[in-house]
C-alpha positions as CSV (number, residue, x, y, z in Angstrom):
1,V,-115.1,-41.5,65.1
2,T,-117.9,-43.7,66.6
3,Q,-120.0,-43.3,63.4
4,Y,-117.3,-45.0,61.3
5,D,-116.4,-47.7,63.9
6,I,-112.9,-46.2,64.5
7,R,-111.2,-46.6,67.8
8,Q,-109.3,-43.7,69.1
9,S,-105.7,-44.6,70.2
10,M,-105.0,-44.4,73.9
11,N,-102.0,-44.9,76.1
12,R,-101.7,-47.4,78.9
13,A,-103.1,-46.5,82.3
14,G,-100.8,-43.9,83.9
15,G,-100.5,-41.8,80.8
16,R,-97.2,-43.1,79.4
17,C,-96.9,-40.8,76.4
18,H,-94.4,-43.0,74.5
19,D,-96.6,-46.1,74.3
20,N,-97.9,-45.3,70.8
21,A,-94.9,-43.2,69.6
22,R,-94.0,-45.5,66.7
23,C,-97.6,-46.0,65.6
24,E,-98.4,-42.3,65.8
25,S,-95.3,-41.5,63.9
26,M,-96.3,-44.0,61.2
27,W,-99.8,-42.4,60.9
28,A,-98.3,-38.9,60.8
29,R,-95.9,-39.9,58.0
30,M,-98.7,-41.5,56.0
31,K,-100.9,-38.4,56.3
32,S,-98.0,-36.2,55.3
33,E,-97.0,-38.3,52.3
34,L,-100.5,-39.2,51.1
35,F,-102.9,-36.5,52.0
36,Y,-101.7,-33.1,53.1
37,D,-101.7,-30.7,50.1
38,R,-102.3,-33.6,47.8
39,L,-105.9,-34.8,48.1
40,D,-109.1,-33.2,49.0
41,T,-110.3,-35.9,51.3
42,E,-113.7,-34.2,51.8
43,Q,-114.5,-35.2,48.2
44,L,-113.7,-38.9,48.8
45,T,-116.1,-41.6,50.1
46,V,-115.2,-43.7,53.1
47,E,-114.7,-46.7,50.9
48,E,-112.3,-44.7,48.6
49,L,-110.3,-43.6,51.7
50,R,-110.1,-47.1,53.0
51,S,-108.9,-48.3,49.6
52,L,-106.3,-45.5,49.4
53,I,-104.9,-46.2,52.8
54,W,-104.9,-50.0,52.3
55,R,-102.9,-49.6,49.0
56,Y,-100.5,-47.1,50.6
57,F,-99.6,-49.5,53.4
58,M,-99.7,-52.8,51.5
59,S,-98.0,-51.6,48.3
60,Y,-95.8,-48.7,49.2
61,W,-95.1,-48.8,53.0
62,N,-94.4,-52.5,53.3
63,N,-92.7,-53.1,50.0
64,R,-90.9,-50.0,48.8
65,R,-90.6,-47.3,51.4
66,I,-87.2,-47.4,53.1
67,C,-87.2,-47.4,56.9
68,S,-84.2,-46.2,58.9
69,A,-85.1,-48.4,61.8
70,N,-84.7,-51.4,59.5
71,G,-81.3,-50.5,58.2
72,G,-82.7,-48.7,55.2
73,L,-84.9,-51.7,54.1
74,P,-88.6,-51.8,53.5
75,P,-90.5,-53.8,56.2
76,A,-91.3,-56.7,53.9
77,V,-87.7,-57.1,52.9
78,K,-86.5,-57.0,56.5
79,R,-89.1,-59.5,57.6
80,E,-88.2,-61.8,54.7
81,R,-84.5,-61.7,55.6
82,F,-85.3,-62.4,59.3
83,Y,-87.3,-65.5,58.4
84,L,-84.6,-66.7,56.0
85,S,-82.1,-66.3,58.8
86,L,-84.3,-68.5,61.1
87,T,-84.5,-71.2,58.4
88,A,-80.7,-71.1,57.9
89,A,-80.1,-71.3,61.6
90,A,-82.5,-74.3,61.9
91,A,-80.8,-76.2,59.1
């Protein structure tokens, strides 16, 4: 972990186990959809893994993947609608 300058996730002081629940769920979903039984990550370079993860989040997760917490909308669509509602309210 230290070798690749990756910071291990940690909870707040006091061991509140739900602090990172959404983030940990997101990473678990990404690993399930992208890696497990699909790619032999031991054959990929660190740069190839970074690129793969970047493309997954920027292309698929943000723009196409439906999210039940967002009413079935991808995060980018939900965010766009939110900002449009602010613009409409300010007008």
